DSSP file (Angstrom, degrees, kcal/mol; ACC not computed):
  #  RESIDUE AA STRUCTURE BP1 BP2  ACC     N-H-->O    O-->H-N    N-H-->O    O-->H-N    TCO  KAPPA ALPHA  PHI   PSI    X-CA   Y-CA   Z-CA
    1    1 A X              0   0    0      0, 0.0     2,-0.3     0, 0.0     0, 0.0   0.000 360.0 360.0 360.0 136.7  -36.2  -37.4  -31.5
    2    2 A X        -     0   0    0      1,-0.1     2,-0.3     2,-0.0     0, 0.0  -0.564 360.0-117.0 -75.6 136.0  -34.6  -40.6  -32.7
    3    3 A X        -     0   0    0     -2,-0.3     2,-0.5     1,-0.0    -1,-0.1  -0.553  27.4-166.9 -71.1 128.5  -30.9  -40.4  -33.6
    4    4 A X        -     0   0    0     -2,-0.3     3,-0.1     3,-0.0    -1,-0.0  -0.969  21.7-127.1-120.0 118.8  -30.2  -41.2  -37.2
    5    5 A X        -     0   0    0     -2,-0.5     2,-0.1     1,-0.1     0, 0.0  -0.316  33.5-105.0 -65.3 145.4  -26.6  -41.8  -38.0
    6    6 A X        -     0   0    0      1,-0.0     2,-0.5     2,-0.0    -1,-0.1  -0.357  27.2-150.4 -68.4 148.7  -25.3  -39.7  -40.9
    7    7 A X        +     0   0    0     -3,-0.1     2,-0.4    -2,-0.1    -1,-0.0  -0.977  23.3 166.8-122.3 116.7  -24.8  -41.2  -44.3
    8    8 A X        -     0   0    0     -2,-0.5     2,-0.4    72,-0.0    72,-0.2  -0.930  31.7-128.3-127.1 151.3  -22.1  -39.7  -46.5
    9    9 A X  E     -a   80   0A   0     70,-2.7    72,-3.1    -2,-0.4     2,-0.5  -0.856  20.2-150.2 -95.6 136.3  -20.4  -40.9  -49.7
   10   10 A X  E     +a   81   0A   0     -2,-0.4    32,-2.9    32,-0.3     2,-0.3  -0.940  21.1 174.2-108.5 126.1  -16.6  -40.9  -49.7
   11   11 A X  E     -aB  82  41A   0     70,-3.3    72,-2.5    -2,-0.5     2,-0.3  -0.855  13.6-154.2-126.9 165.5  -14.9  -40.3  -53.0
   12   12 A X  E     -aB  83  40A   0     28,-2.8    28,-1.9    -2,-0.3     2,-0.3  -0.944   8.0-175.9-135.7 157.6  -11.3  -39.9  -54.1
   13   13 A X  E     -aB  84  39A   0     70,-1.7    72,-2.8    -2,-0.3     2,-0.4  -0.952  12.8-143.5-145.9 162.0   -9.5  -38.2  -57.0
   14   14 A X  E     -a   85   0A   0     24,-1.8     2,-0.7    -2,-0.3    24,-0.4  -0.994   9.7-146.4-135.8 135.7   -5.8  -38.0  -58.1
   15   15 A X  E     +a   86   0A   0     70,-2.6    72,-2.7    -2,-0.4     2,-0.4  -0.906  29.9 175.3 -92.8 116.4   -3.6  -35.4  -59.7
   16   16 A X  E     -a   87   0A   0     -2,-0.7     8,-3.0     8,-0.4     2,-0.4  -0.992   7.8-169.2-123.7 128.9   -1.2  -37.3  -61.9
   17   17 A X  B     -E   23   0B   0     70,-0.6    72,-0.4    -2,-0.4     6,-0.2  -0.931  13.3-135.3-119.5 143.4    1.2  -35.4  -64.1
   18   18 A X    >   -     0   0    0      4,-2.1     3,-2.1    -2,-0.4    -1,-0.0  -0.170  44.9 -82.3 -81.3-176.9    3.5  -36.8  -66.8
   19   19 A X  T 3  S+     0   0    0      1,-0.3    -1,-0.1     2,-0.1    -2,-0.0   0.677 131.0  55.3 -64.8 -18.5    7.1  -35.9  -67.3
   20   20 A X  T 3  S-     0   0    0      2,-0.1    -1,-0.3     0, 0.0     3,-0.1   0.324 119.5-108.7 -92.0   4.0    6.1  -32.7  -69.2
   21   21 A X    <   +     0   0    0     -3,-2.1    88,-0.3     1,-0.3     2,-0.2   0.538  70.0 147.1  77.4   8.2    4.0  -31.6  -66.2
   22   22 A X        -     0   0    0     86,-0.1    -4,-2.1    84,-0.1     2,-0.4  -0.504  46.4-122.9 -75.9 149.3    0.7  -32.2  -68.1
   23   23 A X  E     -EF  17 107B   0     84,-2.9    84,-2.4    -6,-0.2     2,-0.6  -0.737  14.3-123.0 -99.5 137.4   -2.2  -33.4  -65.9
   24   24 A X  E     + F   0 106B   0     -8,-3.0    14,-0.5    -2,-0.4    -8,-0.4  -0.675  42.3 172.6 -79.1 122.5   -4.1  -36.6  -66.5
   25   25 A X  E     - F   0 105B   0     80,-2.7    80,-2.1    -2,-0.6     2,-0.3  -0.924  17.7-156.5-132.2 155.7   -7.8  -35.7  -66.9
   26   26 A X  E     -GF  36 104B   0     10,-3.2    10,-2.0    -2,-0.3     2,-0.5  -0.928   9.6-148.9-127.3 154.5  -10.9  -37.6  -67.9
   27   27 A X  E     - F   0 103B   0     76,-3.0    75,-3.1    -2,-0.3    76,-1.4  -0.993  22.0-154.6-116.6 123.3  -14.3  -36.7  -69.4
   28   28 A X  E     - F   0 101B   0      3,-0.5    73,-0.2    -2,-0.5     6,-0.2  -0.584  24.0-121.7 -93.7 161.0  -17.1  -38.9  -68.3
   29   29 A X  S >  S+     0   0    0     71,-2.1     3,-0.7    -2,-0.2    72,-0.1   0.846 113.9  52.3 -66.6 -33.7  -20.3  -39.6  -70.2
   30   30 A X  T 3  S+     0   0    0     70,-0.4    -1,-0.2     1,-0.2     2,-0.1   0.831 123.0  27.4 -69.8 -36.0  -22.4  -38.2  -67.2
   31   31 A X  T >  S+     0   0    0      1,-0.1     3,-1.5     3,-0.1    -3,-0.5  -0.485  73.4 149.7-124.3  59.9  -20.4  -34.9  -67.0
   32   32 A X  T <   +     0   0    0     -3,-0.7    -1,-0.1     1,-0.3    -3,-0.1   0.560  61.0  74.6 -75.7  -3.1  -19.3  -34.5  -70.6
   33   33 A X  T 3  S+     0   0    0     -3,-0.1     2,-0.3    -4,-0.0    -1,-0.3   0.586 102.7  36.8 -81.4  -6.5  -19.3  -30.7  -70.3
   34   34 A X  S <  S-     0   0    0     -3,-1.5    -6,-0.4    -6,-0.2     2,-0.3  -0.956  70.1-130.1-143.5 155.3  -16.1  -30.8  -68.2
   35   35 A X        +     0   0    0     82,-2.1     2,-0.3    -2,-0.3    85,-0.3  -0.759  35.8 172.4 -95.4 155.2  -12.7  -32.5  -67.8
   36   36 A X  B     -G   26   0B   0    -10,-2.0   -10,-3.2    -2,-0.3     2,-0.1  -0.974  38.0 -82.4-154.9 165.4  -11.8  -33.7  -64.3
   37   37 A X        -     0   0    0     -2,-0.3   -12,-0.2   -12,-0.2   -22,-0.1  -0.467  56.6 -99.8 -69.8 145.4   -9.3  -35.6  -62.4
   38   38 A X  S    S+     0   0    0    -14,-0.5   -24,-1.8   -24,-0.4     2,-0.3  -0.358  71.3 105.3 -66.2 146.2   -9.8  -39.4  -62.4
   39   39 A X  E     +B   13   0A   0     16,-0.3     2,-0.3   -26,-0.2   -26,-0.2  -0.981  31.5 176.7 168.9-175.3  -11.5  -40.8  -59.3
   40   40 A X  E     -B   12   0A   0    -28,-1.9   -28,-2.8    -2,-0.3     2,-0.1  -0.985  42.0 -25.6 172.4-168.1  -14.6  -42.1  -57.9
   41   41 A X  E     -B   11   0A   0     -2,-0.3     2,-0.3   -30,-0.2   -30,-0.3  -0.351  52.0-123.0 -73.8 145.7  -16.4  -43.6  -54.9
   42   42 A X        -     0   0    0    -32,-2.9   -32,-0.3    -2,-0.1     2,-0.1  -0.693  27.2-128.3 -84.0 136.2  -14.7  -45.6  -52.2
   43   43 A X    >   -     0   0    0     -2,-0.3     3,-2.4     4,-0.1     8,-0.1  -0.487  41.8 -76.3 -83.0 157.0  -16.0  -49.1  -51.6
   44   44 A X  T 3  S+     0   0    0      1,-0.3    -1,-0.1    -2,-0.1     3,-0.1  -0.285 118.2   3.2 -56.2 130.2  -17.0  -50.2  -48.1
   45   45 A X  T 3  S+     0   0    0      1,-0.2     2,-0.4    -3,-0.1    -1,-0.3   0.453  96.2 137.2  73.7   2.5  -14.0  -51.0  -46.1
   46   46 A X    <   -     0   0    0     -3,-2.4    -1,-0.2     1,-0.1    -4,-0.0  -0.687  57.8-120.5 -84.9 125.9  -11.6  -49.9  -48.8
   47   47 A X     >  -     0   0    0     -2,-0.4     4,-2.6     1,-0.1     3,-0.3  -0.367  23.0-123.4 -60.7 144.4   -8.6  -47.8  -47.7
   48   48 A X  H  > S+     0   0    0      1,-0.2     4,-2.5     2,-0.2     5,-0.2   0.886 110.2  52.0 -60.7 -40.0   -8.6  -44.4  -49.5
   49   49 A X  H  > S+     0   0    0      1,-0.2     4,-1.4     2,-0.2    -1,-0.2   0.859 111.7  46.5 -69.2 -30.9   -5.1  -44.8  -51.0
   50   50 A X  H  > S+     0   0    0     -3,-0.3     4,-2.5     2,-0.2    -1,-0.2   0.898 110.6  54.4 -70.9 -42.6   -6.1  -48.2  -52.4
   51   51 A X  H  X S+     0   0    0     -4,-2.6     4,-3.1     1,-0.2     5,-0.2   0.918 107.6  49.2 -56.9 -46.9   -9.4  -46.7  -53.7
   52   52 A X  H  X S+     0   0    0     -4,-2.5     4,-2.3     1,-0.2     5,-0.2   0.877 110.8  49.9 -65.1 -38.7   -7.6  -43.9  -55.6
   53   53 A X  H  X S+     0   0    0     -4,-1.4     4,-2.1    -5,-0.2    -1,-0.2   0.920 114.0  45.9 -64.5 -42.3   -5.2  -46.4  -57.2
   54   54 A X  H  X S+     0   0    0     -4,-2.5     4,-3.0     2,-0.2    -2,-0.2   0.938 112.8  48.9 -63.6 -48.9   -8.2  -48.6  -58.3
   55   55 A X  H  X S+     0   0    0     -4,-3.1     4,-2.5     2,-0.2   -16,-0.3   0.917 112.1  47.2 -62.2 -44.4  -10.2  -45.8  -59.6
   56   56 A X  H  X>S+     0   0    0     -4,-2.3     4,-2.6    -5,-0.2     6,-0.7   0.945 115.1  47.5 -61.9 -46.0   -7.4  -44.2  -61.7
   57   57 A X  H  X5S+     0   0    0     -4,-2.1     4,-1.9    -5,-0.2    -2,-0.2   0.930 112.5  47.7 -62.0 -45.0   -6.5  -47.6  -63.1
   58   58 A X  H  <5S+     0   0    0     -4,-3.0    -1,-0.2     1,-0.2    -2,-0.2   0.903 119.4  39.4 -63.5 -39.4  -10.1  -48.5  -63.9
   59   59 A X  H  <5S+     0   0    0     -4,-2.5    38,-0.9    -5,-0.2    -2,-0.2   0.820 136.2  11.6 -79.3 -31.9  -10.8  -45.1  -65.6
   60   60 A X  H  <5S-     0   0    0     -4,-2.6    35,-3.4    -5,-0.2    -3,-0.2   0.600  87.0-120.4-127.1 -16.0   -7.5  -44.6  -67.4
   61   61 A X  S  <<S+     0   0    0     -4,-1.9     2,-0.4    -5,-0.6    32,-0.3   0.583  71.0 131.3  79.6   8.5   -5.3  -47.8  -67.4
   62   62 A X        -     0   0    0     -6,-0.7     2,-0.5    30,-0.1    -1,-0.3  -0.811  51.7-143.5-101.9 132.9   -2.6  -45.9  -65.6
   63   63 A X  E     -C   91   0A   0     28,-2.9    27,-3.0    -2,-0.4    28,-1.5  -0.843  27.6-176.0 -94.5 128.5   -1.0  -47.4  -62.4
   64   64 A X  E     -C   89   0A   0     -2,-0.5     2,-0.4    25,-0.2    25,-0.2  -0.782  27.7-141.1-122.4 166.5   -0.2  -44.8  -59.8
   65   65 A X  E     -C   88   0A   0     23,-2.3    23,-2.7    -2,-0.3     2,-0.1  -0.952  25.4-138.2-123.7 110.8    1.5  -44.4  -56.4
   66   66 A X  E     -C   87   0A   0     -2,-0.4    21,-0.3    21,-0.3     3,-0.1  -0.414  22.0-180.0 -65.0 140.0   -0.3  -42.0  -54.1
   67   67 A X  E     -     0   0A   0     19,-2.9    91,-0.7     1,-0.4     2,-0.3   0.549  55.7 -34.3-118.9 -11.4    2.1  -39.8  -52.2
   68   68 A X  E     -C   86   0A   0     18,-1.1    18,-2.7    86,-0.1    -1,-0.4  -0.909  62.0 -84.3 168.7 169.0   -0.2  -37.5  -50.1
   69   69 A X  E     -CD  85 137A   0     68,-2.0    68,-2.7    -2,-0.3    16,-0.3  -0.769  27.0-178.0 -95.8 135.4   -3.4  -35.7  -49.8
   70   70 A X  E     -     0   0A   0     14,-3.0     2,-0.3    -2,-0.4    15,-0.2   0.597  65.9  -9.6-106.5 -17.2   -3.7  -32.1  -51.3
   71   71 A X  E     -C   84   0A   0     13,-1.3    13,-3.0    66,-0.1     2,-0.4  -0.957  47.3-141.0-175.7 158.3   -7.3  -31.3  -50.2
   72   72 A X  E     -C   83   0A   0     -2,-0.3     2,-0.3    11,-0.2    11,-0.2  -0.999  26.9-175.2-129.8 130.6  -10.6  -32.5  -48.8
   73   73 A X  E     -C   82   0A   0      9,-2.7     9,-3.8    -2,-0.4     2,-0.4  -0.945  11.8-151.8-133.9 147.5  -13.8  -31.1  -50.3
   74   74 A X  E     -C   81   0A   0     -2,-0.3     2,-0.9     7,-0.2     7,-0.2  -0.979   7.0-156.1-127.4 124.4  -17.5  -31.5  -49.4
   75   75 A X  E  >> -C   80   0A   0      5,-2.9     5,-1.7    -2,-0.4     4,-1.2  -0.866  12.2-170.9 -96.1 102.1  -20.5  -31.4  -51.7
   76   76 A X  T  45S+     0   0    0     -2,-0.9    -1,-0.2     1,-0.2     5,-0.0   0.757  80.0  58.3 -67.5 -26.3  -23.3  -30.4  -49.2
   77   77 A X  T  45S+     0   0    0      1,-0.2    -1,-0.2    -3,-0.1    -2,-0.0   0.924 121.9  23.1 -70.1 -43.7  -26.0  -31.0  -51.8
   78   78 A X  T  45S-     0   0    0     -3,-0.2   -69,-0.2     2,-0.1    -2,-0.2   0.345 103.8-122.6-104.7   2.5  -25.2  -34.7  -52.5
   79   79 A X  T  <5 +     0   0    0     -4,-1.2   -70,-2.7     1,-0.2     2,-0.5   0.933  57.7 153.1  50.8  52.6  -23.3  -35.3  -49.1
   80   80 A X  E   < -aC   9  75A   0     -5,-1.7    -5,-2.9   -72,-0.2     2,-0.6  -0.956  33.8-158.7-115.0 126.1  -20.1  -36.4  -50.9
   81   81 A X  E     -aC  10  74A   0    -72,-3.1   -70,-3.3    -2,-0.5     2,-0.5  -0.907  12.9-162.5-102.1 123.0  -16.8  -36.0  -49.2
   82   82 A X  E     -aC  11  73A   0     -9,-3.8    -9,-2.7    -2,-0.6     2,-0.6  -0.920   7.0-164.0-113.0 125.9  -14.0  -36.0  -51.7
   83   83 A X  E     -aC  12  72A   0    -72,-2.5   -70,-1.7    -2,-0.5     2,-0.5  -0.930  11.9-154.1-109.2 120.6  -10.3  -36.6  -50.8
   84   84 A X  E     -aC  13  71A   0    -13,-3.0   -14,-3.0    -2,-0.6   -13,-1.3  -0.845  10.0-166.2-103.2 128.8   -7.8  -35.5  -53.4
   85   85 A X  E     -aC  14  69A   0    -72,-2.8   -70,-2.6    -2,-0.5     2,-0.5  -0.788  19.6-134.2-104.8 147.7   -4.4  -37.2  -53.6
   86   86 A X  E     -aC  15  68A   0    -18,-2.7   -19,-2.9    -2,-0.3   -18,-1.1  -0.903  37.4-175.6 -90.2 134.3   -1.2  -36.2  -55.5
   87   87 A X  E     -aC  16  66A   0    -72,-2.7   -70,-0.6    -2,-0.5     2,-0.4  -0.950  23.2-129.6-136.4 152.7    0.1  -39.3  -57.1
   88   88 A X  E     - C   0  65A   0    -23,-2.7   -23,-2.3    -2,-0.3     2,-0.2  -0.793  30.6-111.3 -99.3 141.4    3.1  -40.4  -59.2
   89   89 A X  E     + C   0  64A   0    -72,-0.4   -25,-0.2    -2,-0.4     3,-0.1  -0.503  37.4 170.4 -64.8 134.1    2.9  -42.2  -62.5
   90   90 A X  E     -     0   0A   0    -27,-3.0     2,-0.3     1,-0.4   -26,-0.2   0.727  54.7 -37.9-112.1 -50.8    4.1  -45.8  -62.2
   91   91 A X  E    S+ C   0  63A   0    -28,-1.5   -28,-2.9     2,-0.0    -1,-0.4  -0.982  77.6  72.6-165.3 169.0    3.2  -47.6  -65.4
   92   92 A X        -     0   0    0     -2,-0.3     2,-0.3   -30,-0.2   -30,-0.1  -0.071  55.4-102.0 104.0 161.5    0.7  -48.0  -68.2
   93   93 A X        -     0   0    0    -32,-0.3     2,-0.1    -2,-0.0    -2,-0.0  -0.898  53.0 -81.5-120.3 152.5   -0.7  -46.3  -71.3
   94   94 A X        +     0   0    0     -2,-0.3     2,-0.3     1,-0.0   -33,-0.2  -0.323  55.3 163.1 -60.1 127.1   -4.1  -44.5  -71.4
   95   95 A X        -     0   0    0    -35,-3.4   -33,-0.1   -38,-0.1     2,-0.1  -0.890  26.0-143.2-147.5 108.8   -6.8  -47.0  -71.9
   96   96 A X        -     0   0    0     -2,-0.3     2,-0.8     8,-0.1   -36,-0.2  -0.325  14.5-126.7 -81.4 157.9  -10.4  -45.8  -71.1
   97   97 A X    >>  -     0   0    0    -38,-0.9     4,-3.2     1,-0.1     3,-1.6  -0.886  28.1-159.2 -91.4 100.3  -13.3  -47.7  -69.6
   98   98 A X  T 34 S+     0   0    0     -2,-0.8    -1,-0.1     1,-0.3   -39,-0.0   0.643  81.2  65.4 -67.5 -17.2  -15.8  -46.9  -72.3
   99   99 A X  T 34 S+     0   0    0      1,-0.1    -1,-0.3    -3,-0.1     3,-0.1   0.838 125.2  11.6 -70.3 -30.4  -18.9  -47.5  -70.2
  100  100 A X  T <4 S+     0   0    0     -3,-1.6   -71,-2.1     1,-0.2     2,-0.5   0.703 119.8  65.3-116.7 -34.8  -18.1  -44.5  -67.9
  101  101 A X  E  <  -F   28   0B   0     -4,-3.2   -73,-0.3   -73,-0.2    -1,-0.2  -0.823  45.7-176.9-106.9 127.9  -15.2  -42.5  -69.6
  102  102 A X  E    S-     0   0B   0    -75,-3.1     2,-0.3    -2,-0.5   -74,-0.2   0.815  74.6  -8.4 -83.4 -35.4  -15.7  -40.7  -72.9
  103  103 A X  E     -F   27   0B   0    -76,-1.4   -76,-3.0    -6,-0.1    -1,-0.3  -0.971  54.7-169.0-165.0 144.9  -12.0  -39.6  -73.1
  104  104 A X  E     +F   26   0B   0     -2,-0.3     2,-0.3   -78,-0.2   -78,-0.2  -0.994  24.0 139.7-140.9 138.7   -8.8  -39.4  -71.1
  105  105 A X  E     -F   25   0B   0    -80,-2.1   -80,-2.7    -2,-0.3     2,-0.4  -0.982  51.5 -94.6-165.0 165.5   -5.6  -37.6  -71.8
  106  106 A X  E     -F   24   0B   0     -2,-0.3     2,-0.4   -82,-0.2   -82,-0.2  -0.790  43.0-170.5 -88.6 134.5   -2.8  -35.5  -70.4
  107  107 A X  E     -F   23   0B   0    -84,-2.4   -84,-2.9    -2,-0.4     2,-1.0  -0.990  27.2-124.3-133.6 132.0   -3.4  -31.8  -70.7
  108  108 A X        -     0   0    0     -2,-0.4     2,-0.3   -86,-0.3   -86,-0.1  -0.645  41.7-173.4 -73.9 103.4   -1.1  -28.9  -70.1
  109  109 A X        +     0   0    0     -2,-1.0     2,-0.3   -88,-0.3     3,-0.0  -0.783  14.5 157.3-105.2 144.2   -3.0  -26.9  -67.5
  110  110 A X     >  -     0   0    0     -2,-0.3     4,-1.7     1,-0.0     3,-0.4  -0.905  56.5 -87.1-147.2-180.0   -2.3  -23.5  -66.0
  111  111 A X  T  4 S+     0   0    0     -2,-0.3     4,-0.3     1,-0.2    17,-0.0   0.851 123.7  48.4 -58.9 -36.0   -4.2  -20.6  -64.3
  112  112 A X  T  4 S+     0   0    0      1,-0.2    -1,-0.2     2,-0.1     3,-0.1   0.776 121.1  29.5 -81.9 -26.5   -5.1  -19.0  -67.6
  113  113 A X  T >> S+     0   0    0     -3,-0.4     3,-1.9     1,-0.1     4,-0.7   0.522  88.3  96.6-110.1  -5.5   -6.4  -22.0  -69.6
  114  114 A X  H >X S+     0   0    0     -4,-1.7     4,-3.0     1,-0.3     3,-1.1   0.857  81.3  58.5 -57.6 -36.4   -7.8  -24.2  -66.9
  115  115 A X  H 34 S+     0   0    0     -4,-0.3    -1,-0.3     1,-0.3    -2,-0.1   0.715  95.2  64.8 -66.9 -19.6  -11.4  -22.9  -67.5
  116  116 A X  H <4 S+     0   0    0     -3,-1.9    -1,-0.3     1,-0.1    -2,-0.2   0.805 120.4  20.3 -70.2 -29.7  -11.2  -24.0  -71.1
  117  117 A X  H << S+     0   0    0     -3,-1.1   -82,-2.1    -4,-0.7     2,-1.0   0.822 123.5  50.3-108.1 -45.5  -11.1  -27.7  -69.9
  118  118 A X     <  +     0   0    0     -4,-3.0    -1,-0.2   -84,-0.2   -84,-0.1  -0.808  61.0 169.8-100.6  93.9  -12.4  -27.8  -66.4
  119  119 A X        +     0   0    0     -2,-1.0     2,-0.5   -86,-0.2    -1,-0.2   0.711  52.0  83.1 -85.8 -18.8  -15.7  -25.9  -66.6
  120  120 A X  S >> S-     0   0    0    -85,-0.3     4,-2.1     1,-0.1     3,-0.6  -0.750  73.1-142.9 -88.2 126.0  -17.2  -26.8  -63.2
  121  121 A X  H 3> S+     0   0    0     -2,-0.5     4,-2.4     1,-0.3     5,-0.2   0.803  97.6  53.4 -64.2 -30.7  -15.8  -24.4  -60.5
  122  122 A X  H 3> S+     0   0    0      1,-0.2     4,-1.4     2,-0.2    -1,-0.3   0.858 111.9  45.9 -75.1 -29.6  -15.6  -27.0  -57.7
  123  123 A X  H <> S+     0   0    0     -3,-0.6     4,-1.6     2,-0.2    -2,-0.2   0.851 112.0  52.5 -71.8 -35.5  -13.5  -29.3  -60.0
  124  124 A X  H  X S+     0   0    0     -4,-2.1     4,-2.6     2,-0.2     5,-0.2   0.930 108.7  49.4 -66.8 -45.6  -11.3  -26.4  -61.0
  125  125 A X  H  X S+     0   0    0     -4,-2.4     4,-2.6     1,-0.2    -1,-0.2   0.906 111.8  47.0 -64.2 -41.1  -10.5  -25.3  -57.4
  126  126 A X  H  X S+     0   0    0     -4,-1.4     4,-1.8     2,-0.2    -1,-0.2   0.825 113.0  49.5 -73.0 -28.2   -9.5  -28.8  -56.3
  127  127 A X  H  X S+     0   0    0     -4,-1.6     4,-2.7     2,-0.2    -2,-0.2   0.944 113.5  45.6 -71.2 -46.8   -7.3  -29.3  -59.4
  128  128 A X  H  X S+     0   0    0     -4,-2.6     4,-2.2     2,-0.2    -2,-0.2   0.925 111.3  53.2 -62.7 -43.5   -5.6  -26.0  -58.9
  129  129 A X  H  X S+     0   0    0     -4,-2.6     4,-0.9    -5,-0.2    -1,-0.2   0.933 112.2  45.5 -56.4 -45.1   -5.1  -26.6  -55.2
  130  130 A X  H  < S+     0   0    0     -4,-1.8     3,-0.5     1,-0.2    -2,-0.2   0.902 112.6  49.4 -66.3 -44.2   -3.5  -30.0  -56.0
  131  131 A X  H  < S+     0   0    0     -4,-2.7    -1,-0.2     1,-0.2    -2,-0.2   0.852 119.0  39.0 -59.9 -35.9   -1.3  -28.5  -58.7
  132  132 A X  H  < S+     0   0    0     -4,-2.2    -1,-0.2    -5,-0.2    -2,-0.2   0.461  82.0 129.5 -97.6  -6.6   -0.1  -25.7  -56.4
  133  133 A X     <  -     0   0    0     -4,-0.9     3,-0.1    -3,-0.5    -3,-0.0  -0.283  33.4-175.5 -58.3 124.2    0.2  -27.7  -53.2
  134  134 A X  S    S+     0   0    0      1,-0.2     2,-0.3   -64,-0.1    -1,-0.2   0.701  74.7  23.8 -93.1 -23.7    3.6  -27.1  -51.5
  135  135 A X  S    S-     0   0    0    -65,-0.1     2,-0.3    21,-0.0    -1,-0.2  -0.951  73.2-142.8-137.5 159.4    2.9  -29.6  -48.8
  136  136 A X        -     0   0    0     -2,-0.3    20,-0.4   -69,-0.1     2,-0.4  -0.883  20.7-113.2-124.2 158.4    0.6  -32.6  -48.4
  137  137 A X  B     -D   69   0A   0    -68,-2.7   -68,-2.0    -2,-0.3   -66,-0.1  -0.692  36.2-116.4 -87.1 132.5   -1.4  -34.0  -45.6
  138  138 A X        -     0   0    0     -2,-0.4     2,-0.3   -70,-0.2    17,-0.2  -0.315  29.2-159.6 -64.9 157.8   -0.3  -37.4  -44.2
  139  139 A X  E     -H  154   0C   0     15,-2.1    15,-3.2     2,-0.0     2,-0.3  -0.990   8.9-175.4-142.2 130.8   -2.7  -40.3  -44.6
  140  140 A X  E     -H  153   0C   0     -2,-0.3     2,-0.5    13,-0.2    13,-0.2  -0.952  14.2-154.7-127.0 149.7   -2.7  -43.5  -42.6
  141  141 A X  E     -H  152   0C   0     11,-2.2    10,-3.1    -2,-0.3    11,-1.3  -0.994  23.8-177.7-119.8 123.3   -4.8  -46.7  -42.8
  142  142 A X  E     -H  150   0C   0     -2,-0.5     2,-0.4     8,-0.2     8,-0.2  -0.888  28.0-150.0-119.8 150.2   -5.2  -48.8  -39.6
  143  143 A X  E     +H  149   0C   0      6,-2.5     6,-2.9    -2,-0.3     3,-0.1  -0.976  20.6 177.5-103.8 131.7   -6.7  -52.0  -38.5
  144  144 A X        +     0   0    0     -2,-0.4     2,-0.3     4,-0.2     4,-0.2   0.293  37.5 105.2-124.6  12.4   -7.6  -51.5  -34.9
  145  145 A X  S    S-     0   0    0      2,-0.1    -1,-0.2     4,-0.1     3,-0.0  -0.948  97.0  -8.7-144.3 121.0   -9.3  -54.8  -33.8
  146  146 A X  S    S+     0   0    0     -2,-0.3     2,-0.3    -3,-0.1    -1,-0.1  -0.974 141.8   5.6 -85.0 -21.8   -8.1  -56.9  -32.1
  147  147 A X  S    S-     0   0    0     -2,-0.0     2,-0.6     2,-0.0    -2,-0.1  -0.751  82.6 -98.8-117.5 165.1   -4.6  -55.2  -32.3
  148  148 A X        +     0   0    0     -2,-0.3     2,-0.4    -4,-0.2    -4,-0.2  -0.754  45.8 174.9 -85.6 123.6   -3.4  -51.9  -33.7
  149  149 A X  E     -H  143   0C   0     -6,-2.9    -6,-2.5    -2,-0.6     2,-0.6  -0.949  26.0-142.8-138.2 113.6   -1.9  -52.6  -37.1
  150  150 A X  E     -H  142   0C   0     -2,-0.4    -8,-0.2    -8,-0.2     3,-0.1  -0.666  18.9-179.2 -74.5 115.1   -0.7  -49.8  -39.4
  151  151 A X  E     -     0   0C   0    -10,-3.1     2,-0.3    -2,-0.6    -9,-0.2   0.850  62.6 -15.1 -86.8 -40.0   -1.5  -50.9  -42.9
  152  152 A X  E     -H  141   0C   0    -11,-1.3   -11,-2.2     2,-0.0     2,-0.3  -0.983  52.3-162.0-161.7 155.7   -0.1  -47.9  -44.8
  153  153 A X  E     -H  140   0C   0      6,-0.4     2,-0.4    -2,-0.3   -13,-0.2  -0.979   5.2-168.0-144.9 131.0    1.1  -44.3  -44.3
  154  154 A X  E     +H  139   0C   0    -15,-3.2   -15,-2.1    -2,-0.3     2,-0.3  -0.945  17.2 158.8-115.2 137.0    1.6  -41.7  -47.0
  155  155 A X  B >   -I  158   0D   0      3,-0.9     3,-2.3    -2,-0.4   -18,-0.1  -0.954  56.3 -58.4-149.2 164.9    3.4  -38.4  -46.2
  156  156 A X  T 3  S+     0   0    0    -20,-0.4   -88,-0.1    -2,-0.3   -18,-0.0  -0.203 128.7  24.0 -49.2 126.9    5.1  -35.8  -48.5
  157  157 A X  T 3  S-     0   0    0    -90,-0.1    -1,-0.3    -3,-0.0     2,-0.2   0.473 129.4 -71.2  90.8   5.6    7.8  -37.7  -50.4
  158  158 A X  B <    I  155   0D   0     -3,-2.3    -3,-0.9   -91,-0.7   -91,-0.1  -0.596 360.0 360.0 110.7-169.6    6.1  -41.1  -50.1
  159  159 A X              0   0    0     -2,-0.2    -6,-0.4    -5,-0.2    -1,-0.1   0.390 360.0 360.0 166.9 360.0    5.6  -43.5  -47.3
């Protein structure tokens, strides 16, 4: 049997909270039945921390600084690997990308009301995991040819 290299999609999402602890969520036209963290697909060769900054900015107009990874999730049906970051607000006001995003806003989420907003269970679990994360996983981007060059490193508390 001939070897066929696997093909997976890599996506990113971010938990961003405002000064009141409310979570930045979006409703897309394609999944209008639920709210979710902003995010999307990583482009070829794009570092994950750069991808999450780009996706959040494109969808919401908010500039963020990723600080660490709170979870990694896999959709076996669609072969999508999702890496969720916790990020800090840097600047900007909510401005949606109307072609993709129906609505974006900060919402006060907790265990008892999250199902009122985030109706899909896989979205709910990753949002709760990110909200409740006590520690984050470090993340690094490297160039390894011709020399080893660390491009970025995120760890709890920044990096």
